[in-house]
RODO-2510 file (C-alpha; in nm, 4 decimals, decimal comma):
residues 378
     n   res          X          Y          Z
     1     m     6,8124     6,6799     5,0985
     2     n     6,6270     6,5937     5,4185
     3     e     6,2590     6,5707     5,5084
     4     e     6,3029     6,8799     5,7267
     5     g     6,5445     7,1699     5,7137
     6     s     6,5947     7,5443     5,6843
     7     y     6,5349     7,5970     5,3126
     8     p     6,2993     7,4164     5,0698
     9     v     6,4327     7,2684     4,7447
    10     i     6,2007     7,3703     4,4603
    11     n     6,1960     7,1444     4,1545
    12     g     5,9244     7,0187     3,9213
    13     g     5,6470     6,9441     4,1674
    14     v     5,3840     7,1479     4,3449
    15     n     5,5520     7,0853     4,6817
    16     p     5,9233     7,1034     4,7789
    17     s     6,1406     6,8035     4,6870
    18     g     6,3025     6,8240     5,0300
    19     y     6,5016     7,0637     5,2499
    20     i     6,8667     7,1644     5,2867
    21     e     7,0718     7,4107     5,4939
    22     s     7,1634     7,6570     5,2171
    23     y     6,9824     7,8612     4,9539
    24     n     7,0595     8,0046     4,6106
    25     e     6,7561     8,2334     4,5568
    26     p     6,6078     8,5177     4,7627
    27     q     6,2598     8,5456     4,9081
    28     n     5,9650     8,6822     4,7079
    29     t     6,0680     8,5049     4,3880
    30     i     5,8540     8,3603     4,1069
    31     t     5,9163     7,9987     4,0052
    32     i     5,7699     7,7868     3,7258
    33     s     5,7886     7,4075     3,7341
    34     q     5,9985     7,2863     3,4396
    35     g     5,9697     6,9076     3,4527
    36     g     5,7274     6,6370     3,5662
    37     a     5,3504     6,6081     3,5678
    38     s     5,3189     6,9587     3,7189
    39     a     5,5348     7,1331     3,4545
    40     g     5,3944     7,4842     3,4117
    41     f     5,2880     7,5245     3,7760
    42     v     5,3546     7,8838     3,8883
    43     a     5,4477     7,9583     4,2513
    44     w     5,5456     8,2545     4,4693
    45     q     5,8323     8,1687     4,7030
    46     e     5,7868     8,3849     5,0136
    47     n     6,1110     8,2672     5,1747
    48     q     6,4670     8,1985     5,0620
    49     f     6,4972     7,8648     4,8813
    50     w     6,7172     7,6392     4,6707
    51     a     6,6167     7,6354     4,3009
    52     g     6,6758     7,2867     4,1632
    53     a     6,7339     7,1780     3,8048
    54     h     6,3640     7,1298     3,7297
    55     c     6,2291     7,4787     3,7945
    56     y     6,2573     7,8135     3,6235
    57     v     6,3262     8,1284     3,8265
    58     v     6,1644     8,4408     3,6797
    59     r     6,3340     8,7754     3,7458
    60     p     6,1402     9,0792     3,6187
    61     k     6,2890     9,3992     3,4784
    62     l     6,1610     9,6217     3,7565
    63     d     6,1692     9,9405     3,5515
    64     l     5,8975     9,7808     3,3343
    65     i     5,6982     9,5448     3,5523
    66     l     5,6401     9,4764     3,9213
    67     n     5,7467     9,1390     4,0543
    68     r     5,4084     9,0705     4,2150
    69     f     5,2149     9,1890     3,9070
    70     l     5,4175     8,9492     3,6921
    71     f     5,3405     8,6654     3,9337
    72     f     4,9660     8,7270     3,9161
    73     f     4,9786     8,7408     3,5357
    74     l     5,1813     8,4173     3,5070
    75     k     4,9526     8,2442     3,7574
    76     n     4,6611     8,3459     3,5376
    77     q     4,8404     8,1778     3,2435
    78     e     4,9176     7,8582     3,4379
    79     i     4,6756     7,6348     3,2459
    80     y     4,8217     7,7583     2,9153
    81     l     5,1761     7,6822     3,0366
    82     q     5,0749     7,3343     3,1537
    83     q     4,9217     7,2646     2,8126
    84     m     5,2600     7,3457     2,6558
    85     q     5,4203     7,0365     2,8139
    86     h     5,6058     6,8033     2,5762
    87     g     5,7602     6,4573     2,6047
    88     a     5,6009     6,1130     2,6306
    89     g     5,7910     5,9942     2,9377
    90     i     5,8505     6,2727     3,1899
    91     p     5,6697     6,5867     3,0640
    92     a     5,8683     6,9103     3,0431
    93     l     5,8102     7,2787     2,9668
    94     n     6,0497     7,4249     2,7099
    95     r     6,1980     7,7619     2,8101
    96     d     6,1051     7,9088     2,4706
    97     k     5,7361     7,8629     2,5584
    98     v     5,7878     8,0877     2,8615
    99     n     6,0128     8,3372     2,6808
   100     n     5,7613     8,3841     2,4001
   101     l     5,4635     8,4457     2,6295
   102     l     5,3225     8,7939     2,5567
   103     i     5,2770     9,0014     2,8726
   104     p     5,0744     9,3239     2,8964
   105     i     5,2660     9,6138     3,0541
   106     p     5,0296     9,8780     3,1952
   107     p     5,1817    10,1857     3,3686
   108     l     5,3443    10,1081     3,7028
   109     p     5,0739    10,2907     3,9064
   110     v     4,8091    10,0728     3,7392
   111     q     5,0143     9,7624     3,8179
   112     e     5,0401     9,8733     4,1812
   113     e     4,6633     9,9142     4,2105
   114     i     4,5953     9,5731     4,0504
   115     v     4,8441     9,4102     4,2882
   116     r     4,6824     9,5843     4,5865
   117     i     4,3362     9,4563     4,4896
   118     l     4,4497     9,1012     4,4114
   119     d     4,6629     9,0744     4,7256
   120     r     4,3672     9,1803     4,9360
   121     f     4,1334     8,9415     4,7556
   122     s     4,3820     8,6506     4,7652
   123     n     4,4461     8,7002     5,1389
   124     y     4,0724     8,6997     5,2078
   125     a     4,0216     8,3944     4,9859
   126     a     4,3139     8,2125     5,1517
   127     e     4,1794     8,2779     5,5022
   128     l     3,8299     8,1663     5,4062
   129     q     3,9646     7,8573     5,2307
   130     a     4,1752     7,7700     5,5369
   131     e     3,8653     7,7879     5,7586
   132     l     3,6622     7,5756     5,5179
   133     q     3,9475     7,3256     5,4762
   134     a     3,9759     7,2871     5,8544
   135     e     3,6024     7,2202     5,8770
   136     l     3,6212     6,9798     5,5843
   137     q     3,9117     6,7920     5,7447
   138     a     3,7105     6,7574     6,0668
   139     r     3,4189     6,6135     5,8692
   140     k     3,6485     6,3721     5,6841
   141     e     3,7856     6,2462     6,0146
   142     q     3,4296     6,2103     6,1444
   143     y     3,3306     6,0175     5,8309
   144     e     3,6330     5,7878     5,8608
   145     y     3,5533     5,7289     6,2286
   146     y     3,1959     5,6187     6,1573
   147     r     3,3017     5,4182     5,8536
   148     n     3,5484     5,2190     6,0623
   149     l     3,2876     5,1856     6,3365
   150     l     3,0161     5,0560     6,1045
   151     l     3,2502     4,8113     5,9339
   152     t     3,4126     4,6714     6,2492
   153     f     3,0845     4,5384     6,3886
   154     n     3,1784     4,6108     6,7497
   155     p     2,9416     4,6760     7,0437
   156     s     2,9227     5,0531     7,0062
   157     a     2,8495     5,0192     6,6358
   158     c     2,5952     4,7412     6,6060
   159     g     2,5543     4,5781     6,9469
   160     c     2,7654     4,2649     6,9223
   161     g     3,1264     4,1534     6,8870
   162     t     3,4586     4,3094     6,9903
   163     d     3,7766     4,4107     6,8107
   164     d     3,9624     4,1151     6,9626
   165     k     3,7031     3,8436     6,9266
   166     q     3,4299     3,8938     6,6693
   167     k     3,0966     3,7219     6,7169
   168     d     2,8955     3,5953     6,4253
   169     s     2,5865     3,8135     6,4494
   170     v     2,4881     4,1768     6,4985
   171     i     2,1613     4,3515     6,5735
   172     a     2,0686     4,6414     6,3494
   173     p     1,7544     4,8579     6,3645
   174     p     1,4724     4,7768     6,3702
   175     s     1,5914     4,4886     6,5946
   176     t     1,6849     4,2676     6,3013
   177     t     1,9562     4,0108     6,3676
   178     y     2,2104     3,9611     6,0916
   179     k     2,4669     3,6844     6,0694
   180     i     2,8163     3,8227     6,0049
   181     q     3,0983     3,6164     5,8578
   182     w     3,4652     3,7057     5,8146
   183     k     3,6032     3,5724     5,4894
   184     k     3,9252     3,5915     5,2930
   185     m     3,8694     3,7877     4,9738
   186     g     3,9876     3,4880     4,7741
   187     e     3,6939     3,2907     4,9180
   188     i     3,4300     3,5330     4,7965
   189     g     3,5668     3,6523     4,4635
   190     t     3,8276     3,6282     4,1883
   191     f     4,1255     3,8560     4,1168
   192     i     4,2080     3,9222     3,7489
   193     r     4,5123     4,1326     3,6611
   194     g     4,4716     4,4072     3,4023
   195     k     4,6834     4,4433     3,0884
   196     r     4,9525     4,7021     3,0210
   197     f     4,8961     5,0250     2,8324
   198     v     5,0778     5,3584     2,8660
   199     r     4,9730     5,7219     2,9002
   200     t     5,0405     5,7904     2,5335
   201     d     4,7809     5,5234     2,4421
   202     i     4,5057     5,7285     2,6089
   203     v     4,2892     5,9299     2,3689
   204     e     3,9826     6,1549     2,3971
   205     c     3,7297     5,8977     2,2742
   206     g     3,7114     5,5249     2,2177
   207     v     3,6978     5,2362     2,4660
   208     p     3,6827     5,3444     2,8357
   209     c     4,0019     5,2702     3,0310
   210     i     4,1189     5,3007     3,3913
   211     h     4,4878     5,3870     3,4367
   212     y     4,6315     5,3077     3,7799
   213     g     4,7688     5,6623     3,8177
   214     d     4,4170     5,8070     3,7961
   215     m     4,3035     5,5987     4,0914
   216     y     4,4911     5,8265     4,3338
   217     t     4,3735     6,1618     4,2075
   218     y     4,0555     6,1515     4,0029
   219     y     3,8221     5,8873     4,1396
   220     g     3,6378     5,8514     4,4663
   221     l     3,4703     5,5308     4,5754
   222     y     3,2924     5,4590     4,2494
   223     a     3,2643     5,5828     3,8933
   224     t     3,0362     5,5561     3,5924
   225     k     3,2746     5,7324     3,3523
   226     t     3,6502     5,7025     3,2995
   227     r     3,9031     5,9823     3,2631
   228     g     4,0309     5,8520     2,9301
   229     y     3,9917     5,6051     2,6462
   230     i     4,2003     5,3752     2,4282
   231     n     4,1479     5,2840     2,0643
   232     q     3,9818     4,9612     1,9547
   233     k     4,3069     4,7953     1,8397
   234     i     4,4715     4,8297     2,1814
   235     a     4,1447     4,7369     2,3540
   236     e     4,1436     4,3960     2,1831
   237     k     4,4332     4,2889     2,4088
   238     m     4,2876     4,4293     2,7312
   239     r     4,1024     4,2827     3,0285
   240     f     3,7856     4,4589     3,1346
   241     a     3,5995     4,5535     3,4495
   242     e     3,2274     4,4899     3,4050
   243     k     2,9540     4,6817     3,5849
   244     n     2,9732     4,6251     3,9678
   245     d     3,3302     4,4916     3,9538
   246     i     3,5911     4,6417     4,1873
   247     v     3,9243     4,7746     4,0547
   248     i     4,2047     4,7500     4,3148
   249     v     4,5461     4,9203     4,2878
   250     a     4,8350     4,6734     4,3062
   251     a     5,1355     4,9043     4,2523
   252     g     5,2383     5,2524     4,3639
   253     e     5,5127     5,4766     4,4957
   254     n     5,4412     5,3848     4,8578
   255     k     5,2546     5,1228     5,0564
   256     d     4,9631     5,3529     5,1315
   257     d     4,8699     5,3603     4,7618
   258     l     4,8184     4,9842     4,7516
   259     g     4,4710     4,8395     4,7863
   260     n     4,2825     5,1588     4,6963
   261     a     3,9610     5,0458     4,5346
   262     l     3,7088     5,1784     4,2855
   263     a     3,3659     5,0297     4,2164
   264     w     3,3063     5,0424     3,8414
   265     l     2,9354     5,1235     3,7927
   266     g     2,9468     5,2178     3,4242
   267     e     2,7261     5,0352     3,1750
   268     e     3,0170     4,9923     2,9326
   269     p     3,3120     4,7664     3,0301
   270     a     3,6364     4,9515     3,1102
   271     a     3,9890     4,8329     3,0176
   272     v     4,2074     4,8089     3,3288
   273     h     4,5814     4,8828     3,3596
   274     d     4,8134     4,6007     3,4649
   275     a     4,9034     4,7783     3,7909
   276     c     4,5488     4,6978     3,9052
   277     f     4,3365     4,3912     3,9724
   278     i     3,9748     4,3439     3,8717
   279     f     3,7903     4,1839     4,1641
   280     k     3,4739     3,9959     4,0679
   281     s     3,2328     3,8963     4,3436
   282     k     2,8653     3,9014     4,4375
   283     m     2,9157     4,1593     4,7119
   284     h     2,7512     4,5019     4,6941
   285     p     3,0122     4,7109     4,5039
   286     n     2,9663     5,0278     4,7120
   287     y     2,9885     4,8335     5,0377
   288     l     3,3105     4,6690     4,9236
   289     s     3,4575     5,0067     4,8216
   290     h     3,3955     5,1382     5,1733
   291     v     3,5510     4,8258     5,3266
   292     c     3,8599     4,8890     5,1125
   293     r     3,8992     5,2304     5,2817
   294     t     3,9068     5,0963     5,6389
   295     k     4,2162     5,0800     5,8601
   296     s     4,1748     4,7056     5,9122
   297     y     4,1804     4,6388     5,5374
   298     h     4,4772     4,8678     5,4658
   299     n     4,6789     4,7311     5,7584
   300     q     4,6451     4,3835     5,6079
   301     v     4,7388     4,5024     5,2578
   302     r     5,0477     4,6861     5,3912
   303     m     5,1521     4,3695     5,5721
   304     f     5,1688     4,1860     5,2367
   305     a     5,3312     4,4726     5,0412
   306     n     5,6623     4,4278     4,8627
   307     e     5,8662     4,7458     4,9124
   308     a     6,0981     4,8579     4,6336
   309     k     6,1280     5,1593     4,4029
   310     i     5,7695     5,0746     4,3095
   311     c     5,5735     4,9051     4,5901
   312     s     5,3422     4,6221     4,4906
   313     v     5,1091     4,3557     4,6214
   314     s     5,0176     4,0297     4,4485
   315     g     4,6741     3,8892     4,3786
   316     t     4,7680     3,5846     4,5869
   317     d     4,8283     3,8064     4,8899
   318     l     4,5205     4,0247     4,8317
   319     a     4,3206     3,7014     4,8332
   320     k     4,4354     3,6465     5,1961
   321     v     4,2910     3,9774     5,3219
   322     v     4,0002     3,9105     5,5616
   323     i     3,6901     4,1316     5,5455
   324     p     3,3448     4,1252     5,7131
   325     l     3,0702     3,9681     5,5036
   326     p     2,7177     4,0555     5,6235
   327     p     2,4074     3,9570     5,4234
   328     y     2,3510     4,1566     5,1069
   329     e     2,0612     4,3471     5,2671
   330     l     2,2877     4,4825     5,5421
   331     q     2,5615     4,5594     5,2893
   332     e     2,3102     4,7810     5,1070
   333     k     2,2079     4,9603     5,4289
   334     i     2,5663     5,0315     5,5354
   335     a     2,6649     5,1415     5,1841
   336     s     2,3659     5,3788     5,1688
   337     i     2,4624     5,5478     5,4983
   338     l     2,8292     5,5833     5,4065
   339     d     2,7521     5,6927     5,0488
   340     r     2,5558     5,9903     5,1805
   341     f     2,8359     6,0804     5,4195
   342     e     3,0934     6,0452     5,1406
   343     t     2,8897     6,2805     4,9192
   344     l     2,8664     6,5461     5,1904
   345     v     3,2403     6,5299     5,2528
   346     n     3,3841     6,4932     4,9019
   347     d     3,1299     6,5850     4,6343
   348     l     3,2439     6,9055     4,4634
   349     s     2,8844     6,9939     4,3779
   350     k     2,7606     6,9873     4,7381
   351     g     2,8492     7,1034     5,0889
   352     l     3,1912     7,2324     5,1941
   353     p     3,3839     7,1174     4,8838
   354     a     3,1429     7,3250     4,6736
   355     e     3,2009     7,6297     4,8980
   356     i     3,5789     7,5901     4,8736
   357     e     3,5584     7,5578     4,4955
   358     a     3,3309     7,8651     4,4770
   359     v     3,5824     8,0785     4,6715
   360     k     3,8624     7,9679     4,4389
   361     t     3,6500     8,0266     4,1278
   362     r     3,5472     8,3775     4,2399
   363     y     3,9081     8,4799     4,3022
   364     e     4,0229     8,3400     3,9652
   365     y     3,7347     8,5177     3,7886
   366     y     3,8338     8,8617     3,9208
   367     r     4,2025     8,7943     3,8686
   368     n     4,1316     8,7114     3,5054
   369     k     3,9181     9,0264     3,4676
   370     l     4,1893     9,2501     3,6118
   371     l     4,4643     9,0967     3,4018
   372     t     4,2869     9,0909     3,0654
   373     f     4,3675     9,3975     2,8569
   374     k     4,2074     9,4824     2,5229
   375     p     4,4179     9,6867     2,2789
   376     l     4,2828    10,0277     2,1869
   377     p     4,1508    10,0573     1,8300
   378     a     4,4037    10,1983     1,5848
***
């Protein structure tokens, strides 16, 4: 496989595993992810592709059911299929779970009409989502631009200092002069490594825990609740993030994952996975989370990264990363500005993310309505 090529290789993920110069399946084919975290994901392959060992190819009996109708029905059952995963290590979807799925078979003309409606709706939803996503991406880039500007303390941001030679003070409205220092993180706080637990240790209730894998997908800059819990017996061996501590990722599949930070704002301490560090300091937690998203910070972390099958960075090296340290009052002001921007860009309950989610929800609602059939009374 290559990073680019003529035909995608479809395996267990949402996206292609890579590309090659031959194919073994035709266009307009239904696939279901068989293995990995995305097992049960249903996709429509518009073009010819190579079906790998970790995907199912679904071929309908066309005298009974339309290919596109079957796709829409299976897509509507995607959550059910994903819940059928098994295996503690790499999850998988057993073929029997797919084979035993009951499928309604309305007359072919009814199927054709349902497909016509859903295709029209899905095309409209896709176009609208693409427009909203483009606008959202522009806002994210704008947010990142101002975040880097505010946290570089250069002339266009605050009135003093340059990227090459920082001065030790800035002027911020209303004409207040603040002294800025640049400190190594090891000089202003302490790094404490978490303790190991595995996915199978996570339960629905108990002691809050933060698994390093969740840091990439579920959390933003800060959190008051965790995605999972561990039982009290396992928790006795753990190390905990207290309120206002920062949790920093120390291991991942690539260098860009390293250094991602989460401010823990929950009242109850949270057990932290050993692929993360707990950073304890007296800095404003939200300010520090924003700093840990800047290019300057991540460039330094990448410089210290150890590249292998799993990339990692040590607490000793994280302690060498230099960050700007304004007075606490200015930290609060900067955090407040960037928090509002972050909410507008990423909060699913507000702004463009809410619109995108609403479009998706509307489409799924009507798809579910059209594909739910009640049996006639006997």
